[in-house]
N, C-alpha and C positions, 0 to 999 in steps of 0.2 A: 545762232540762230538767225532764220531769214527776213525777209522783213513783213511777208504776209501773216508767220504764226505770231508777229509782233504785234501787229496791227487789229489783228481780230482774235477773238474768242469766244468760246462757248458760254451760255449762262452758268452763274454759278449762286449756289443756292446759300444754307444752312452750309456749315463747313466747320474743322477744328481749324486752332490759330494756327495762322501760314509760318512754315517752316523757316526759323531764324527773325520771327517777332518778337520773342522771348526768349529769357534764356534764365535759369535757375540760379540763384543767389542764397549765399548763407546769413542770417543774421542773428542776432542774440538778444532775448527781451531782456529789459534792464535792470530787473531784480531778479535774474537768473542766470545760473552758468553753463547751464547744456545750450549747444546751436541749434538753431532751425534753418530751414529753406525754405525759400519762396518762389515763384516765376513771377520775373518783374519785365516791364515790357522797355523793348529796343528801341532805341532811336538813331539817326545817323546822319552827317550833312551830304545832300543830294544836289551837284551843280547840274543846270541842265544848260545845255547850248543848244542854238540853232543856225544851222549852216555853220559852224564854226566860230558864232560869235555868240559869247556868255550872257546868259539874259538874269538867271536868279540862283540861289544857294537857300534851300529849304534844309530845315529839319523835320524830319519822317521817319515813319516808322519802316522798316525795311521789310515792305511786304509789298505785293501788288505794284511794283513802280511801274510797270507800262501803264495799267490803268489810270496810275497817278499823271504820266505825264501826256497821256493824253488828256484826259480831263482837265488839266492847269493848263493846255494848249488854248482848250475850247473857252473853258468857263473864266478866261481871262480876254478873250479875242482876239487873242494872238493869232491862229486859223479860225477858218470858217465850219470846217467839217472834215470828217476823218481823211477825204480822200486828199486833203490837202498836206497830208504827215505822207511821205514817201516810207522812212525809215526810220528806227530807232536802236539805239547800239547802246545799251548799258555796260559800262565799267568799273571796276573796284569791290573792295569788300570792305567786312568790317564796318568801320562807323565814316567810311569816307569814299562814296560812289561821285558817279558822274554819268548822266544820262546826254546822248548825242543825237539829235532829231534833226532829219533833212526836211525840210519844208517848200514848198512851191516855191517857186520865185515872187509870182506877185506878194503872196504872205509874207515874205520875209520882207521884201522891198516894203511894205508897210509896216513893219515890226522895226527895220530901221528910222525908217520915218518918224516914229513916235519915240524914238530912244534919242534921235537928234534934239527934239522939243521939250527935253528934259534939261532944267538947268542944273541941276547939283542933285543931290541927294544928304536928307537931314536924319536925325535920329529916327524920326517915324517912320522913315521910307520916304516921303511924300515934300515936294518942295516945288515953289511957285505956280504961279497961274495953271500951266500947262498941268502939271499933275493934280490940283484940283479939279480939274476937268475931267480925271480921267479917274478921282475918286468918285463922281458923280457927273457919269457919262450922261451923253443923251441917248436913250433907248427906247426903241417902239414901243408900244402899248399892245399887249396880248390879248390877244380873241377871247371873248368872254366866255368862260367854261363853268360848268354846274360846280356846285360843290357835291364832294365826296358823303355818299349817304351814311347817316352816321353809326349806320352798326358795322360800318369799315372800322371805326375807330375803338369799338368795345373791345377791352381787355391788349389795347395795342402795345402798352410798354410791356407786359406781361410775353406778348407773342414777336414781340422782338428780339428778347431776349436770347433764342437760339441763334441768332445771326449778329452776335457777339460774344464769340466766343474769347477773342483775346481779352477783352472785357470782362468777361467772368473768371479769366484764368489769373489776370494780372490788374486789371483796374487800369486808371491811368488816360484811358484812349477815350475818343469822341465815336460816336460813329453815325453813318447816314446809310438809309436803306432808300430801297425803289419798291413803290405798290404799284401794282399796275391797274387797266380798266377792269378787271374782275374782281378787285379787293383781294389779290393773292399778293403776298410781299415774295419779290423774285429776287434779289439782289439786296447783298450789305456789304458795307465798306467799313473798315477802321484804319483809325490814325491817330498821333498823337495829339495831333493838331485840326481843329475842326474843321477848318478850310479845305486839307489836304485829305482828311474823310470825305468828303464832298465831291473833291477835284477826283480820287478815286472812283467813287460812285459815277458820277459822269463819263468817267472815260471807259469803265465797266459795260456801261448801259449802250454806248458808243459799237465798241469795239464788239458787243456780242448782237448789236442790229434790237436793242431792245426800245421797243416804241413808247414817247414819251405821252404820247395822245391820250388824254383820261385819266392819268395816273397820278400819284401824289410822291414826292419824296419826304422822307422824316429824318430831322435830325434832333438828336440829341444833347444836343449843344445849345449855349445862349445865340438865340438868331438875332444876327445885325446885318445892317443894309449889305454886306459884299456876299454872305450867304443867299441874299434876294436876288442881285445879280447874278451869280453863277445859277439861281435856277430859271432866269427869265435866261439867258443866253442858252441852255439845254432844252428850252420850250417844256419844261416839266408845267403844268397849270395851277398845281398846290404843294403849298407847301406845308408842313404839318411840322411844329416845333415842341419838344417836350418840356423846353425853357422858355422863359415869355419873351417876345421879341422888343426889341426897342423902338421908340417913338417914332426914332425917323426910318425903320424898316417897313413899320405898319403904315406912315403913311407912302411910301413908293411905294408899297404894293396895291393900297388903293387906287393910287393912280394910274397905275401900269394893269389892271385889272388881276393881277397876281391872287388867289385866292389864300390867305395867310391862317391859319388855323393854328392856336395854343392849345397843347393839352396838358391842363395842372394834375398835378397827382390826385386830389382831393375834390376834385367838382368837372362839370361839366365842359367840355371841349367851347371854347372862347373863340369864336370869330371875327379877326381884326379885318378882313379885307375877302369880300366886300362888308361895306360895313353904315348903319344906317346914318349915323353921324360923323362928322367929321372935327378935329379937337377944337377949331373954332366955333363949331357951334353946340357944343358941349359949355364952351363957357361961357354962351350968352343967358 
């Protein structure tokens, strides 16, 4: 497939589970002799390389891989825009895949400089002062944006179900969705990894020309700081999480003008950012 078709895509809404994302397996109830079948979500190892330099190996659901590598590149700050990605080539099949990206010389030089600053790797994936600075990067404060109207969130848990075909049929996956400035859900992506699902969504938005202004991202997973960083880099003004945020995620959102809302199962939506009281004020 040539570069333009790899880098651009049309809007995609609710759909059937992508081909190859699941497979049927047999199982046997523990106290019964008869075998049954069920669809299970698949996963594969995806190696990512920029201009021939290996960057990462991710365990990922084998669907929407172009969306993922674009979103992964944008959400981690490896490239500044889709224009920095010249080509994407996907190789392999089954449980071993490889994505080779050709990026601009400017962004590749910056990526190499970042790698040279890392003194090594530990089991957690972070090591040394430079790695800590990458985990807690200096990021600009976002422009102030109004909170979404409360009626946009009514019945949201039920409405997003049609955008989660893999989760509906198999379970074991997270979802990330985008609601536009008119309150309509436009895009949804799923993955075994919560970061991957959000990267896929960000990539799908970039490839389809989806405008982030006035919209909101919805994640079904635990809301931690890394997801907040990805939303900031994507320029999405509001993040709605179906699971509670961590304290650090809430603090970061407050400091950087990101609207952060938790949607509990059985109570009103909880707005953590903007918030009237900071943690220190609550303790006084």
